[in-house]
N, C-alpha and C positions, 0 to 999 in steps of 0.2 A: 832147355839147354841143348845146344847143337851136338856136342860130344859128351860122353859120360866119363866119370872118374876112372873106372876100371880100364877103359880103352886108353885113356891118357897115360896112366901109370904103366900099362903093358908096353906102350910105344916108347915113352920117355925114359923110364927107369923101373923095370920090373921088380927090382930089389927094394924099392922105397917102401918103408913101413907106413902104417896108418896114422902116425902122429901128425902128419901135415895134410891129411885128407880134407879137413875143413878149409884150409888155405887153398888147396888145389880146386875145390868146388868153387870158391870165390873167383879164382882166375879163369875158370871155365865160363863163369857168368860174364866176366869182363870181356873175354874173347868173343862170346856170342853177341854181346851188346856192341862191341867194336865192329864186328863184321857187318851187322845190320846197319850200323851208322855209316860206314864208309862205302857200302855197296848200295844203300837205298833199298835193300831187299828185306822183306819179312820172311825169314827162313823157316821159323817154327810155325807149324800149322795153327791157324786161328780162323774164326768166322768174322766176316766183315759185312757191313751194310753201307752201300754207296748210293748217293742220289745224283742223278744226271738230268740235264735239261734237254728235252726234245728239240728245242731251238738250236742247240749246239751239237747235235748229232753230226757225225762225219759221213763222208761218201757223197757221191753226186746226187743221190736221192735222199740224203739225210737218213740213211737206214742203218748206220753203223755206230756202235758205242764201244770204246776200248776201256777195259777195266784197268785199274791202277797198275802202272808199270812195275812197281816193286812187289807186287803180290802174285808171284808165279811159283810153281804151277797152280792153276785153279783146278780143284778136284771136281771132276764131273764124269758120270753122275756120282752123287755123294750121299745118297740115301735119304734125301728129303730136305737138306739145308738150302740148296740152290732154289732161288725164287726170283721172279721178275714181275713187277707190277708197273702199269702205265696208267696214270690218272686214277689210281686206286683199283684198277681191274687186274686180276691175276692173269698172266699170259702163260701159255704152254711153251715148252722149249724142248729142243732135241739137238743132239750133236750130229754133224753132217747134214745131209739134205733130208727134209721131211716136209711134204706138202701140207701136212696137218698142223705142224707146229707154228706158233706165232713168232718165235724167236729161234734162230739157229746159232748154236754155240760153236765157235771156231777156236782152235789152238788151246783148248783145255788140256790139262795134263802135260803141257809142254813147258818145261822150265826156261826155255830160251826164247819164247815168243809170248807177247801179250795176248790175253784172252780177248776175243772179239765177239760181240753180240750183234747179229744182223737181223733186222726186222724182216721177216719173210713176206714177200709179196706186198711190199708197201714201205712206208716210212714211219718213223717214230712220231707220235702226236706232238705238235709244237707245244711248248710250255716251259715253265721254269721249275726245275727240281721235281718234275712230274714223273720221273722214272726211278724206281727203287729196285736195286739189285742186292740180294743177299747171297753170299757164297763163301765157300771155304777155300783157303789157299795156303800154300807153304807145304812143308813136309811134316808128317807125323814123326815122332822121335825114332821109331824103328825103321823109317823109310828115308831118312836123310842120306843122300848119296855119300859114298865113302870119300870122294874127293873133297866134299865140303867138311866132313868130319875131320879129315886129315888137316885141312886148312885151319879149322878151329883149334885142334890140338897144338899145332905149331904156334899159333898166336898165343894160346894159353901158356905154353912152355916158355915163350919169349918173355911174356909178362912175369911169370914166376921166377925166371932166371935173372931178371933185371935187378941191379943193385937197389934201385929206388923202391922195389916192391917189398923187400925184406922187412918184416915187422909191421907192415901197413895192413889195416883192416879193409881198406877199399882203395881204389885206383881211379883217378880221373881219366876218362876215355878221350876227351877232346885234346887235340894237340899231339897225340901219340901215333897217328896213322903212318907217318913217314918212317918213324923208328921201327915199328913192327913190320911194315911191309919190306923194308930193306933187309930184315933178318930172315925172311922166308926163303925156302928152297925155290928153285925155278918152277917146279911143278905147282907149288902152292901159289906162287905169284901169278901163274897162268890161270889157276882156279879163281883167284881173286878178281882178275880181269874178266873172266867169264861171268862171274856173279854181277859185276858192274855193268855188263852190257845189257 
């Protein structure tokens, strides 16, 4: 979950008792799901494995692969999860410039840019689905930026306060994006647009 119950209650209504905690937990889940759906971003940290074709590598030398645009920031170095193989062979990797690394990792740990893998001193071997990248992306719960937490709390409170929510055990996310977005503060609307970019 992007924001936690204690922070939501402290922000929205510090005097609220615990009788509605279960319901508030559900709206926090709805808010997290909604944010990920409307922004195309995987905000909560997870591990991913993607396959790429060397034939479709980008750049004039076919030396560049861009990781999924919705999976930012990519955690690097991450203690051993990050791995790149090409035609089954494990490649070495480094951030920044390294003459010894097979792959250079660019824009890792940057929430506003896609992570790029550049084949050092050469190109990716042509082939279909012959490059496999495993990596961790998104934010760990304790590291979610405050502006994203605030956005999630506002959406959760809008859902909770909506007349249609009262007494419901779940809420359909589809079709609600305009209604929630219109109720956000200008700062949260700006945060939503930043996540969408």
